[in-house]
All heavy atoms as an XYZ file, in Angstrom:
961
protein
N       0.842     -1.186      0.000
C       0.000      0.000      0.000
C       0.877      1.235      0.000
O       1.855      1.310      0.735
C      -0.888     -0.008      1.245
C      -1.754      1.224      1.329
S      -2.788      1.306      2.799
C      -1.639      1.970      3.985
N       0.521      2.205     -0.799
C       1.205      3.499     -0.822
C       0.174      4.567     -0.483
O      -0.826      4.722     -1.188
C       1.819      3.781     -2.201
C       2.877      2.723     -2.517
C       2.394      5.195     -2.236
C       3.440      2.827     -3.913
N       0.398      5.263      0.620
C      -0.493      6.351      1.007
C      -0.111      7.574      0.185
O       1.037      8.011      0.205
C      -0.387      6.650      2.518
C      -1.237      7.855      2.886
C      -0.792      5.420      3.323
N      -1.068      8.113     -0.538
C      -0.805      9.263     -1.395
C      -0.739     10.569     -0.617
O       0.051     11.443     -0.930
C      -1.872      9.355     -2.477
C      -1.850      8.174     -3.428
C      -2.977      8.231     -4.438
O      -3.905      9.077     -4.288
O      -2.938      7.427     -5.376
N      -1.600     10.708      0.377
C      -1.631     11.918      1.201
C      -2.675     11.747      2.279
O      -3.464     10.807      2.250
C      -1.933     13.162      0.377
C      -3.361     13.197     -0.150
C      -3.625     14.428     -0.976
N      -5.066     14.625     -1.125
C      -5.588     15.521     -1.894
N      -4.817     16.322     -2.586
N      -6.896     15.650     -1.973
N      -2.734     12.677      3.216
C      -3.804     12.721      4.203
C      -4.874     13.653      3.659
O      -4.581     14.802      3.326
C      -3.287     13.245      5.551
O      -2.253     12.376      6.006
C      -4.390     13.326      6.578
N      -6.115     13.172      3.558
C      -7.195     13.999      3.036
C      -7.838     14.870      4.110
O      -8.149     16.023      3.871
C      -8.275     13.139      2.388
C      -7.874     12.654      1.008
O      -7.065     13.318      0.344
O      -8.372     11.596      0.595
N      -8.077     14.272      5.299
C      -8.691     15.067      6.352
C      -8.347     14.496      7.717
O      -7.940     13.345      7.853
C     -10.220     15.173      6.189
C     -10.962     13.871      6.316
C     -11.400     13.422      7.550
C     -11.239     13.114      5.192
C     -12.097     12.237      7.663
C     -11.942     11.920      5.291
C     -12.368     11.475      6.530
N      -8.530     15.349      8.719
C      -8.387     14.993     10.120
C      -9.752     15.248     10.750
O     -10.357     16.299     10.518
C      -7.314     15.871     10.811
C      -7.253     15.589     12.289
C      -5.968     15.686     10.148
N     -10.254     14.287     11.504
C     -11.536     14.438     12.185
C     -11.318     14.893     13.622
O     -10.430     14.388     14.298
C     -12.294     13.100     12.221
O     -12.556     12.661     10.927
N     -12.154     15.814     14.067
C     -12.095     16.314     15.440
C     -13.483     16.168     16.058
O     -14.454     16.735     15.537
C     -11.642     17.789     15.466
C     -11.691     18.354     16.870
C     -10.241     17.930     14.878
N     -13.605     15.394     17.155
C     -14.922     15.209     17.774
C     -15.349     16.453     18.545
O     -14.545     17.063     19.244
C     -14.696     14.030     18.721
C     -13.255     14.131     19.098
C     -12.556     14.662     17.865
N     -16.626     16.819     18.377
C     -17.153     18.000     19.073
C     -18.533     17.688     19.635
O     -19.205     16.774     19.182
C     -17.216     19.229     18.136
C     -15.831     19.584     17.610
C     -18.174     19.008     16.975
N     -18.946     18.483     20.608
C     -20.267     18.302     21.198
C     -21.268     19.336     20.702
O     -22.463     19.150     20.846
C     -20.193     18.380     22.734
O     -19.641     19.653     23.110
C     -19.342     17.253     23.298
N     -20.798     20.435     20.137
C     -21.673     21.501     19.647
C     -21.089     21.993     18.323
O     -20.138     22.773     18.306
C     -21.746     22.617     20.677
C     -22.694     23.741     20.305
O     -22.841     24.046     19.102
O     -23.282     24.333     21.223
N     -21.656     21.534     17.220
C     -21.116     21.830     15.894
C     -21.105     23.330     15.614
O     -20.124     23.856     15.084
C     -21.897     21.058     14.804
C     -21.515     21.528     13.413
C     -21.651     19.558     14.936
N     -22.169     24.038     15.973
C     -22.230     25.483     15.710
C     -21.165     26.242     16.495
O     -20.476     27.104     15.946
C     -23.621     26.023     16.021
C     -24.661     25.571     15.010
C     -26.032     26.178     15.274
O     -26.111     27.269     15.875
O     -27.017     25.541     14.879
N     -21.038     25.932     17.779
C     -20.029     26.597     18.622
C     -18.626     26.319     18.094
O     -17.798     27.221     17.967
C     -20.156     26.141     20.071
C     -19.087     26.734     21.000
C     -19.100     26.103     22.356
N     -18.664     24.709     22.245
C     -18.687     23.842     23.236
N     -19.144     24.194     24.415
N     -18.262     22.609     23.067
N     -18.358     25.062     17.769
C     -17.033     24.691     17.286
C     -16.748     25.274     15.913
O     -15.629     25.693     15.626
C     -16.883     23.167     17.269
O     -16.930     22.680     18.592
N     -17.759     25.319     15.050
C     -17.577     25.943     13.736
C     -17.180     27.405     13.888
O     -16.279     27.892     13.203
C     -18.857     25.841     12.900
O     -19.118     24.512     12.541
N     -17.852     28.107     14.802
C     -17.519     29.517     15.053
C     -16.080     29.646     15.543
O     -15.353     30.559     15.126
C     -18.493     30.123     16.055
N     -15.641     28.743     16.413
C     -14.266     28.803     16.931
C     -13.258     28.607     15.798
O     -12.332     29.402     15.640
C     -14.062     27.738     18.008
C     -12.644     27.654     18.522
C     -12.176     28.576     19.451
C     -11.781     26.682     18.068
C     -10.865     28.518     19.921
C     -10.466     26.606     18.521
C     -10.017     27.530     19.453
N     -13.424     27.562     15.006
C     -12.457     27.272     13.943
C     -12.503     28.317     12.829
O     -11.474     28.688     12.272
C     -12.668     25.855     13.390
C     -12.133     24.801     14.319
C     -12.932     24.227     15.304
C     -10.805     24.394     14.248
C     -12.430     23.281     16.177
C     -10.294     23.446     15.119
C     -11.111     22.888     16.080
O     -10.601     21.955     16.952
N     -13.693     28.831     12.522
C     -13.840     29.821     11.453
C     -13.497     31.228     11.940
O     -12.641     31.900     11.367
C     -15.284     29.781     10.933
C     -15.576     30.762      9.809
C     -17.077     30.828      9.489
N     -17.845     31.194     10.680
C     -18.781     30.407     11.237
N     -19.075     29.231     10.722
N     -19.425     30.813     12.320
N     -14.159     31.667     13.007
C     -14.054     33.064     13.426
C     -12.850     33.332     14.319
O     -12.205     34.366     14.185
C     -15.333     33.493     14.145
C     -16.573     33.314     13.279
O     -16.443     33.332     12.039
O     -17.666     33.135     13.853
N     -12.548     32.425     15.236
C     -11.432     32.645     16.151
C     -10.108     32.279     15.507
O      -9.171     33.069     15.532
C     -11.634     31.847     17.454
O     -12.893     32.217     18.032
C     -10.523     32.138     18.449
N     -10.031     31.075     14.911
C      -8.776     30.654     14.286
C      -8.607     31.208     12.882
O      -7.503     31.228     12.348
C      -8.670     29.126     14.254
C      -8.653     28.417     15.599
C      -8.393     26.927     15.399
C      -7.622     29.023     16.540
N      -9.699     31.621     12.262
C      -9.614     32.194     10.919
C      -9.437     31.172      9.813
O      -8.979     31.511      8.718
N      -9.826     29.921     10.070
C      -9.699     28.891      9.039
C     -10.804     29.058      8.003
O     -11.928     29.445      8.323
C      -9.787     27.497      9.655
C      -8.721     27.138     10.689
C      -8.935     25.720     11.196
C      -7.322     27.286     10.106
N     -10.472     28.738      6.755
C     -11.450     28.827      5.677
C     -12.443     27.668      5.785
O     -12.053     26.499      5.713
C     -10.744     28.763      4.327
C     -11.678     28.781      3.147
C     -10.987     28.558      1.818
O      -9.765     28.285      1.806
O     -11.684     28.633      0.792
N     -13.720     27.993      5.944
C     -14.740     26.950      6.017
C     -15.182     26.622      4.601
O     -15.641     27.486      3.859
C     -15.934     27.398      6.864
C     -16.924     26.282      7.078
C     -17.955     26.582      8.157
O     -17.896     27.617      8.819
N     -18.891     25.678      8.336
N     -15.037     25.347      4.225
C     -15.363     24.919      2.867
C     -16.525     23.930      2.825
O     -16.923     23.499      1.749
C     -14.123     24.328      2.147
C     -13.054     25.393      1.965
C     -13.554     23.132      2.900
N     -17.054     23.557      3.985
C     -18.203     22.665      4.062
C     -19.029     23.006      5.284
O     -18.484     23.408      6.311
N     -20.340     22.872      5.168
C     -21.226     23.244      6.270
C     -22.165     22.105      6.614
O     -22.021     21.008      6.115
C     -22.005     24.504      5.889
C     -21.092     25.699      5.640
C     -21.857     26.977      5.354
O     -23.051     27.039      5.679
O     -21.240     27.904      4.823
N     -23.141     22.387      7.452
C     -24.141     21.391      7.822
C     -23.648     20.490      8.931
O     -22.933     20.924      9.836
N     -24.026     19.224      8.855
C     -23.682     18.263      9.905
C     -22.205     17.900      9.913
O     -21.714     17.334     10.884
C     -24.521     16.999      9.748
N     -21.484     18.210      8.843
C     -20.068     17.844      8.712
C     -19.239     19.072      8.317
O     -18.704     19.127      7.209
C     -19.897     16.739      7.669
C     -20.817     15.591      7.872
C     -22.010     15.375      7.248
C     -20.647     14.515      8.787
N     -22.583     14.221      7.724
C     -21.775     13.670      8.660
C     -19.642     14.179      9.697
C     -21.930     12.518      9.417
C     -19.804     13.026     10.447
C     -20.925     12.215     10.305
N     -19.123     20.068      9.186
C     -18.359     21.265      8.831
C     -16.911     20.896      8.480
O     -16.278     20.082      9.156
C     -18.406     22.125     10.093
C     -19.545     21.582     10.884
C     -19.644     20.137     10.541
N     -16.420     21.507      7.422
C     -15.065     21.221      6.933
C     -14.292     22.525      6.815
O     -14.814     23.527      6.336
C     -15.154     20.538      5.572
C     -13.828     20.237      4.941
C     -13.970     19.625      3.546
O     -15.102     19.464      3.059
O     -12.930     19.318      2.955
N     -13.037     22.476      7.238
C     -12.158     23.641      7.190
C     -10.878     23.261      6.458
O     -10.295     22.210      6.728
C     -11.835     24.132      8.613
C     -13.065     24.568      9.338
C     -13.850     23.655     10.019
C     -13.463     25.888      9.301
C     -15.010     24.035     10.665
C     -14.632     26.284      9.945
C     -15.406     25.363     10.626
N     -10.449     24.125      5.548
C      -9.261     23.839      4.765
C      -8.008     24.177      5.568
O      -7.901     25.243      6.147
C      -9.278     24.648      3.463
C      -8.300     24.161      2.436
C      -8.606     22.743      1.991
O      -9.748     22.372      1.779
N      -7.577     21.930      1.860
N      -7.068     23.241      5.589
C      -5.776     23.442      6.255
C      -4.694     23.359      5.172
O      -4.252     22.271      4.820
C      -5.527     22.359      7.310
C      -6.540     22.229      8.438
C      -6.176     21.059      9.339
C      -6.613     23.516      9.233
N      -4.312     24.476      4.632
C      -3.300     24.449      3.589
C      -3.857     23.910      2.278
O      -5.043     24.037      1.999
N      -2.980     23.281      1.504
C      -3.358     22.866      0.155
C      -4.081     21.535      0.083
O      -4.905     21.329     -0.802
C      -2.106     22.796     -0.729
C      -1.443     24.141     -0.929
C      -0.161     24.037     -1.728
O       0.069     22.991     -2.369
O       0.603     25.009     -1.712
N      -3.769     20.590      0.971
C      -4.294     19.248      0.737
C      -4.915     18.557      1.940
O      -5.259     17.393      1.832
C      -3.192     18.345      0.173
C      -2.138     18.012      1.205
O      -1.895     18.786      2.112
N      -1.510     16.856      1.082
N      -5.104     19.234      3.041
C      -5.692     18.582      4.214
C      -6.865     19.420      4.715
O      -6.779     20.635      4.795
C      -4.659     18.403      5.352
C      -5.305     17.787      6.583
C      -3.488     17.562      4.896
N      -7.934     18.724      5.054
C      -9.096     19.373      5.650
C      -9.255     18.905      7.090
O      -8.799     17.823      7.449
C     -10.374     19.004      4.883
O     -10.326     19.488      3.571
N      -9.922     19.713      7.875
C     -10.283     19.358      9.234
C     -11.802     19.270      9.263
O     -12.489     20.211      8.872
C      -9.781     20.426     10.203
C     -10.021     20.173     11.680
C      -8.825     20.641     12.486
C     -11.281     20.863     12.150
N     -12.324     18.103      9.640
C     -13.772     17.893      9.760
C     -14.152     17.905     11.222
O     -13.507     17.259     12.038
C     -14.175     16.531      9.188
C     -14.407     16.522      7.710
C     -13.379     16.237      6.828
C     -15.671     16.791      7.193
C     -13.588     16.217      5.462
C     -15.900     16.766      5.828
C     -14.852     16.476      4.970
O     -15.063     16.460      3.621
N     -15.232     18.612     11.533
C     -15.799     18.552     12.873
C     -16.837     17.447     12.869
O     -17.745     17.432     12.031
C     -16.441     19.885     13.249
C     -15.507     21.096     13.223
C     -16.267     22.350     13.641
C     -14.285     20.877     14.097
N     -16.702     16.521     13.786
C     -17.575     15.356     13.837
C     -18.342     15.348     15.151
O     -17.738     15.303     16.223
C     -16.749     14.044     13.746
C     -15.877     14.019     12.503
C     -17.664     12.834     13.847
C     -16.598     13.799     11.219
N     -19.664     15.424     15.055
C     -20.510     15.184     16.215
C     -20.720     13.677     16.244
O     -21.393     13.126     15.365
C     -21.838     15.913     16.065
C     -22.797     15.650     17.214
O     -22.548     14.723     18.027
O     -23.815     16.356     17.287
N     -20.128     12.978     17.210
C     -20.207     11.517     17.224
C     -21.632     10.966     17.189
O     -21.846      9.854     16.718
C     -19.503     11.129     18.524
C     -18.607     12.279     18.822
C     -19.341     13.488     18.323
N     -22.617     11.752     17.645
C     -23.994     11.254     17.598
C     -24.492     11.120     16.165
O     -25.433     10.374     15.909
C     -24.946     12.153     18.417
O     -24.962     13.472     17.851
C     -24.509     12.217     19.877
N     -23.864     11.811     15.216
C     -24.251     11.699     13.803
C     -23.851     10.353     13.211
O     -24.319     10.001     12.125
C     -23.620     12.817     12.965
C     -24.256     14.160     13.241
O     -25.360     14.245     13.755
N     -23.554     15.219     12.886
N     -22.972      9.629     13.871
C     -22.537      8.321     13.368
C     -22.856      7.213     14.372
O     -22.222      6.170     14.386
C     -21.035      8.326     12.992
C     -20.156      8.748     14.182
C     -20.784      9.211     11.788
C     -18.664      8.628     13.943
N     -23.851      7.487     15.230
C     -24.308      6.476     16.175
C     -23.378      6.223     17.336
O     -23.392      5.149     17.935
N     -22.578      7.206     17.701
C     -21.623      7.051     18.793
C     -21.877      8.137     19.832
O     -22.854      8.881     19.742
C     -20.196      7.149     18.229
O     -19.248      6.811     19.210
N     -20.998      8.227     20.816
C     -21.077      9.272     21.830
C     -19.735      9.976     21.927
O     -18.700      9.415     21.574
C     -21.435      8.692     23.216
O     -20.437      7.743     23.591
C     -22.799      8.037     23.197
N     -19.763     11.197     22.407
C     -18.528     11.944     22.632
C     -17.811     11.295     23.807
O     -18.352     11.222     24.898
C     -18.840     13.411     22.934
C     -17.628     14.272     23.087
C     -16.964     14.766     21.972
C     -17.138     14.605     24.340
C     -15.850     15.576     22.098
C     -16.025     15.404     24.488
C     -15.371     15.895     23.359
N     -16.614     10.796     23.553
C     -15.875     10.090     24.598
C     -14.623     10.838     25.024
O     -13.663     10.249     25.487
C     -15.533      8.680     24.124
C     -16.774      7.868     23.862
C     -16.480      6.447     23.445
O     -15.379      5.952     23.645
N     -17.457      5.801     22.879
N     -14.658     12.118     24.853
C     -13.527     12.934     25.272
C     -12.811     13.522     24.084
O     -12.917     13.033     22.961
N     -12.079     14.572     24.316
C     -11.372     15.252     23.226
C     -10.131     14.482     22.796
O      -9.651     13.591     23.498
C     -10.980     16.590     23.863
C     -10.812     16.250     25.306
C     -11.866     15.211     25.599
N      -9.632     14.892     21.622
C      -8.328     14.391     21.183
C      -7.278     14.866     22.178
O      -7.278     16.025     22.583
C      -7.944     14.979     19.814
C      -8.542     14.280     18.650
N      -8.413     12.936     18.430
C      -9.255     14.756     17.609
C      -9.014     12.615     17.309
N      -9.549     13.698     16.796
N      -6.382     14.003     22.563
C      -5.305     14.413     23.460
C      -3.978     14.532     22.737
O      -2.997     14.964     23.322
C      -5.164     13.422     24.634
O      -4.935     12.112     24.116
C      -6.420     13.418     25.499
N      -3.949     14.152     21.457
C      -2.760     14.382     20.632
C      -3.016     15.642     19.816
O      -4.085     15.803     19.225
C      -2.508     13.199     19.695
O      -2.203     12.048     20.428
N      -2.044     16.513     19.795
C      -2.224     17.818     19.168
C      -2.318     17.736     17.650
O      -1.556     17.014     17.019
C      -1.051     18.737     19.524
C      -0.986     19.067     20.965
N      -0.391     18.244     21.889
C      -1.481     20.115     21.657
C      -0.494     18.783     23.093
N      -1.150     19.913     22.977
N      -3.224     18.539     17.089
C      -3.229     18.810     15.662
C      -2.337     20.030     15.492
O      -2.589     21.079     16.087
C      -4.653     19.098     15.138
C      -4.612     19.524     13.678
C      -5.543     17.882     15.332
N      -1.269     19.883     14.713
C      -0.299     20.964     14.536
C      -0.694     21.839     13.360
O      -0.799     21.361     12.228
C       1.095     20.385     14.323
N      -0.921     23.104     13.627
C      -1.279     24.075     12.603
C      -0.034     24.890     12.261
O       0.446     25.675     13.081
C      -2.395     24.990     13.113
C      -3.669     24.265     13.586
C      -4.634     25.260     14.213
C      -4.311     23.513     12.436
N       0.495     24.682     11.068
C       1.719     25.383     10.656
C       1.400     26.836     10.358
O       0.480     27.153      9.604
C       2.304     24.732      9.414
C       3.582     25.392      8.963
C       4.151     24.705      7.758
N       5.330     25.415      7.297
C       6.092     24.981      6.324
N       5.786     23.852      5.704
N       7.140     25.666      5.950
N       2.168     27.722     10.974
C       2.027     29.161     10.767
C       3.399     29.748     10.456
O       4.425     29.128     10.727
C       1.422     29.851     12.019
C      -0.002     29.372     12.269
C       2.281     29.636     13.251
N       3.413     30.929      9.868
C       4.679     31.566      9.493
C       5.488     31.957     10.728
O       6.715     31.818     10.741
C       4.413     32.787      8.620
N       4.820     32.449     11.760
C       5.498     32.911     12.969
C       4.627     32.550     14.169
O       3.526     33.097     14.325
C       5.731     34.425     12.897
C       6.522     34.957     14.062
O       6.009     34.920     15.212
O       7.652     35.430     13.841
N       5.092     31.656     15.009
C       4.308     31.163     16.142
C       3.990     32.300     17.116
O       2.855     32.419     17.586
C       5.021     29.994     16.857
C       4.324     29.621     18.153
C       5.088     28.781     15.918
N       4.956     33.141     17.428
C       4.733     34.220     18.393
C       3.678     35.209     17.894
O       2.785     35.613     18.653
C       6.044     34.941     18.698
N       3.745     35.573     16.617
C       2.760     36.508     16.061
C       1.372     35.887     16.025
O       0.387     36.537     16.371
C       3.172     36.948     14.657
C       4.312     37.932     14.643
C       4.683     38.360     13.233
O       3.896     38.135     12.283
O       5.781     38.928     13.071
N       1.285     34.629     15.604
C      -0.012     33.956     15.545
C      -0.604     33.808     16.945
O      -1.804     33.992     17.148
C       0.126     32.601     14.863
N       0.250     33.489     17.898
C      -0.222     33.355     19.281
C      -0.792     34.679     19.784
O      -1.868     34.722     20.375
C       0.908     32.879     20.185
C       0.490     32.789     21.637
C       1.628     32.414     22.548
N       1.218     32.524     23.932
C       1.527     31.659     24.871
N       2.273     30.609     24.606
N       1.117     31.835     26.106
N      -0.073     35.750     19.546
C      -0.525     37.065     19.993
C      -1.875     37.420     19.356
O      -2.773     37.934     20.031
C       0.518     38.127     19.646
C       0.193     39.500     20.151
C       1.297     40.501     19.857
O       2.138     40.308     18.979
N       1.296     41.590     20.594
N      -2.022     37.104     18.078
C      -3.286     37.371     17.384
C      -4.432     36.574     18.010
O      -5.509     37.113     18.266
C      -3.142     37.010     15.907
C      -4.375     37.277     15.081
C      -4.184     36.929     13.623
O      -3.035     36.935     13.138
O      -5.201     36.634     12.966
N      -4.203     35.294     18.276
C      -5.252     34.460     18.863
C      -5.561     34.846     20.302
O      -6.715     34.805     20.729
C      -4.878     32.982     18.773
C      -4.849     32.399     17.360
C      -4.482     30.924     17.408
C      -6.176     32.619     16.649
N      -4.536     35.244     21.052
C      -4.781     35.721     22.421
C      -5.693     36.943     22.390
O      -6.557     37.097     23.255
C      -3.471     36.024     23.133
C      -2.728     34.775     23.549
C      -1.359     35.053     24.162
O      -0.702     36.046     23.773
O      -0.955     34.251     25.024
N      -5.521     37.791     21.376
C      -6.381     38.955     21.210
C      -7.824     38.575     20.915
O      -8.741     39.380     21.124
N      -8.038     37.355     20.446
C      -9.386     36.849     20.167
C      -9.904     35.968     21.301
O     -10.916     35.294     21.166
C      -9.385     36.045     18.873
C      -9.054     36.870     17.651
C      -9.053     36.007     16.415
N      -8.527     36.740     15.281
C      -8.139     36.181     14.155
N      -8.237     34.865     14.003
N      -7.663     36.915     13.181
N      -9.167     35.944     22.420
C      -9.637     35.231     23.597
C      -9.130     33.815     23.774
O      -9.551     33.124     24.694
N      -8.220     33.352     22.912
C      -7.685     31.995     23.054
C      -6.670     31.983     24.189
O      -5.800     32.848     24.260
C      -7.025     31.513     21.740
C      -6.333     30.166     21.935
C      -8.060     31.431     20.631
N      -6.797     30.998     25.079
C      -5.850     30.837     26.172
C      -4.871     29.720     25.825
O      -5.281     28.640     25.412
C      -6.587     30.508     27.466
C      -7.463     31.643     27.948
C      -8.176     31.319     29.246
O      -7.789     30.335     29.921
O      -9.109     32.063     29.582
N      -3.591     29.972     26.018
C      -2.544     29.008     25.694
C      -2.062     28.306     26.955
O      -2.132     28.850     28.063
C      -1.382     29.703     24.981
C      -1.692     30.000     23.538
C      -2.459     31.098     23.193
C      -1.245     29.155     22.541
C      -2.779     31.356     21.868
C      -1.555     29.396     21.214
C      -2.325     30.508     20.881
N      -1.575     27.098     26.768
C      -1.061     26.286     27.863
C       0.446     26.479     27.945
O       1.196     25.825     27.223
C      -1.388     24.797     27.626
C      -2.874     24.565     27.409
O      -3.681     25.257     28.055
O      -3.220     23.692     26.591
N       0.887     27.399     28.798
C       2.317     27.642     28.958
C       2.873     28.573     27.904
O       2.148     29.183     27.126
N       4.192     28.653     27.905
C       4.897     29.536     26.988
C       5.195     28.817     25.677
O       5.014     27.608     25.556
C       6.210     30.007     27.636
C       6.015     30.801     28.914
C       5.169     32.047     28.719
O       5.379     32.767     27.717
O       4.289     32.296     29.557
N       5.716     29.551     24.707
C       6.126     28.951     23.436
C       7.301     28.023     23.716
O       8.252     28.388     24.407
C       6.510     30.036     22.412
C       5.264     30.837     22.025
C       7.176     29.418     21.183
C       5.535     32.040     21.145
N       7.220     26.824     23.179
C       8.269     25.826     23.353
C       9.196     25.858     22.150
O       8.744     25.770     21.008
C       7.648     24.432     23.497
C       8.617     23.261     23.624
C       9.470     23.385     24.880
C       7.837     21.948     23.638
N      10.491     26.003     22.405
C      11.514     25.923     21.372
C      12.248     24.605     21.577
O      12.953     24.426     22.570
C      12.479     27.098     21.489
C      13.526     27.135     20.381
O      13.738     26.102     19.699
O      14.133     28.199     20.197
N      12.075     23.676     20.652
C      12.672     22.342     20.790
C      14.086     22.261     20.230
O      14.708     21.213     20.321
C      11.822     21.293     20.052
O      11.905     21.548     18.636
C      10.387     21.304     20.530
N      14.572     23.337     19.644
C      15.836     23.303     18.935
C      15.634     22.950     17.466
O      16.573     22.988     16.668
N      14.418     22.595     17.116
C      14.049     22.254     15.742
C      12.848     23.089     15.289
O      12.756     23.494     14.143
C      13.702     20.751     15.622
C      13.157     20.409     14.250
C      14.917     19.901     15.950
N      11.946     23.347     16.235
C      10.722     24.062     15.894
C      10.205     24.842     17.100
O      10.646     24.628     18.225
C       9.649     23.091     15.408
S       9.185     21.864     16.643
N       9.274     25.741     16.814
C       8.544     26.467     17.855
C       7.130     25.913     17.906
O       6.522     25.641     16.860
C       8.479     27.964     17.543
C       9.797     28.639     17.615
N      10.301     29.407     16.589
C      10.734     28.663     18.582
C      11.480     29.879     16.928
N      11.769     29.441     18.135
N       6.595     25.768     19.126
C       5.242     25.261     19.319
C       4.553     26.050     20.425
O       5.179     26.407     21.414
C       5.276     23.780     19.712
C       5.887     22.871     18.666
S       5.862     21.118     19.116
C       7.215     21.054     20.289
N       3.251     26.287     20.231
C       2.419     26.927     21.244
C       1.130     26.126     21.339
O       0.440     25.930     20.342
C       2.131     28.378     20.874
N       0.813     25.649     22.534
C      -0.281     24.706     22.745
C      -1.538     25.390     23.262
O      -1.479     26.236     24.153
C       0.155     23.630     23.742
C       1.406     22.917     23.323
C       2.635     23.281     23.857
C       1.361     21.903     22.383
C       3.802     22.635     23.466
C       2.513     21.249     21.982
C       3.741     21.614     22.526
N      -2.691     24.972     22.719
C      -3.984     25.484     23.170
C      -5.037     24.425     22.847
O      -4.707     23.333     22.403
C      -4.311     26.835     22.521
C      -4.472     26.819     21.021
C      -5.729     26.929     20.448
C      -3.364     26.712     20.175
C      -5.885     26.932     19.073
C      -3.518     26.718     18.799
C      -4.778     26.822     18.247
N      -6.300     24.731     23.080
C      -7.361     23.751     22.825
C      -8.617     24.449     22.329
O      -8.785     25.659     22.511
C      -7.650     22.933     24.086
C      -8.041     23.769     25.259
N      -7.112     24.351     26.091
C      -9.243     24.146     25.716
C      -7.732     25.043     27.022
N      -9.031     24.943     26.816
N      -9.490     23.655     21.706
C     -10.763     24.189     21.226
C     -11.802     24.128     22.349
O     -11.489     23.683     23.460
C     -11.203     23.452     19.944
C     -11.773     22.063     20.167
O     -11.890     21.612     21.323
O     -12.102     21.408     19.164
N     -13.039     24.569     22.101
C     -14.044     24.595     23.178
C     -14.357     23.229     23.795
O     -14.835     23.164     24.929
C     -15.288     25.175     22.487
C     -14.734     26.027     21.404
C     -13.531     25.271     20.905
N     -14.097     22.122     23.076
C     -14.340     20.789     23.630
C     -13.096     20.172     24.251
O     -13.127     19.031     24.695
C     -14.887     19.856     22.545
C     -16.351     20.121     22.271
O     -17.153     19.968     23.212
O     -16.695     20.484     21.138
N     -11.991     20.911     24.262
C     -10.769     20.398     24.863
C      -9.846     19.670     23.901
O      -8.824     19.137     24.322
N     -10.185     19.631     22.596
C      -9.292     19.015     21.614
C      -7.991     19.789     21.559
O      -7.994     21.020     21.476
C      -9.957     18.982     20.233
C     -11.128     18.042     20.195
O     -10.973     16.843     20.366
N     -12.323     18.598     19.993
N      -6.887     19.077     21.618
C      -5.569     19.687     21.697
C      -5.105     20.179     20.327
O      -5.126     19.437     19.349
C      -4.562     18.687     22.257
C      -4.912     18.179     23.643
C      -4.917     19.306     24.673
O      -3.960     20.034     24.820
N      -6.024     19.430     25.385
N      -4.668     21.423     20.283
C      -4.163     22.060     19.069
C      -2.826     22.705     19.374
O      -2.505     22.973     20.539
C      -5.146     23.127     18.581
C      -6.572     22.663     18.287
C      -7.492     23.856     18.131
C      -6.597     21.803     17.041
N      -2.056     22.962     18.339
C      -0.817     23.715     18.526
C      -0.537     24.560     17.302
O      -0.882     24.190     16.183
C       0.382     22.799     18.802
C       0.982     22.176     17.559
S       2.605     21.402     17.789
C       2.170     19.947     18.693
N       0.083     25.700     17.550
C       0.700     26.474     16.481
C       2.095     25.907     16.331
O       2.762     25.628     17.333
C       0.757     27.957     16.849
C      -0.587     28.623     17.134
C      -0.359     30.059     17.585
C      -1.489     28.564     15.918
N       2.568     25.749     15.101
C       3.845     25.067     14.876
C       4.599     25.712     13.724
O       4.014     26.119     12.728
C       3.579     23.600     14.541
C       4.816     22.816     14.252
N       5.286     22.614     12.977
C       5.677     22.197     15.084
C       6.396     21.886     13.038
N       6.657     21.631     14.297
N       5.913     25.777     13.880
C       6.789     26.194     12.788
C       8.145     25.551     12.959
O       8.832     25.782     13.965
C       6.954     27.714     12.729
C       7.773     28.192     11.541
C       7.042     27.886     10.256
N       7.811     28.242      9.082
C       7.295     28.417      7.898
N       5.987     28.275      7.727
N       8.044     28.727      6.882
N       8.516     24.725     12.019
C       9.858     24.132     12.000
C      10.808     25.163     11.406
O      10.537     25.730     10.351
C       9.858     22.852     11.172
C      11.208     22.181     11.148
C      11.203     20.953     10.231
N      12.510     20.349     10.226
C      12.842     19.273     10.924
N      11.916     18.655     11.645
N      14.061     18.790     10.884
N      11.924     25.405     12.064
C      12.909     26.346     11.538
C      14.223     25.662     11.178
O      15.021     26.196     10.429
C      13.157     27.509     12.504
C      13.640     27.088     13.886
C      14.969     26.789     14.108
C      12.754     27.017     14.947
C      15.409     26.404     15.386
C      13.177     26.644     16.205
C      14.513     26.340     16.417
O      14.937     25.971     17.666
N      14.475     24.480     11.723
C      15.723     23.763     11.428
C      15.568     22.996     10.116
O      14.507     22.437      9.846
C      16.067     22.800     12.566
N      16.597     22.955      9.309
C      16.516     22.176      8.064
C      16.418     20.686      8.371
O      16.906     20.215      9.398
C      17.817     22.510      7.345
C      18.739     22.979      8.405
C      17.902     23.574      9.496
N      15.773     19.969      7.477
C      15.723     18.516      7.598
C      17.052     17.957      7.127
O      17.662     18.470      6.212
C      14.594     17.936      6.753
C      13.236     18.425      7.226
C      12.111     17.674      6.531
N      10.827     18.218      6.876
C      10.124     17.897      7.944
N      10.592     17.033      8.797
N       8.947     18.454      8.181
N      17.502     16.899      7.774
C      18.791     16.299      7.388
C      18.701     15.593      6.053
O      17.766     15.102      5.616
C      19.247     15.289      8.453
C      19.621     16.034      9.725
O      19.971     17.211      9.654
O      19.541     15.406     10.809
């Protein structure tokens, strides 16, 4: 099997309208799909779908605890912009020696991060 690319990432939510507003209005992501399956474009080839688990016969069993990394040009500038829109971050910007990361979450507690790799790949 050869995986060609990742088409979308699903994020479980309990309130589709509230979460759509957060991803669209607070994060500024382009919303490209609406209704029961809101879709937001992340760059050129990946979408983020908001999934209300009750739409597929399941229940919300907690947020994602692994971060979805949102690549931005400058983590500090993006963080400052989001803080101005009311987003609270978990700690300071982390510099790993390879990249900068700033951690936060959506209204349901799904883990997100602003990310920018600055070190070249070997």
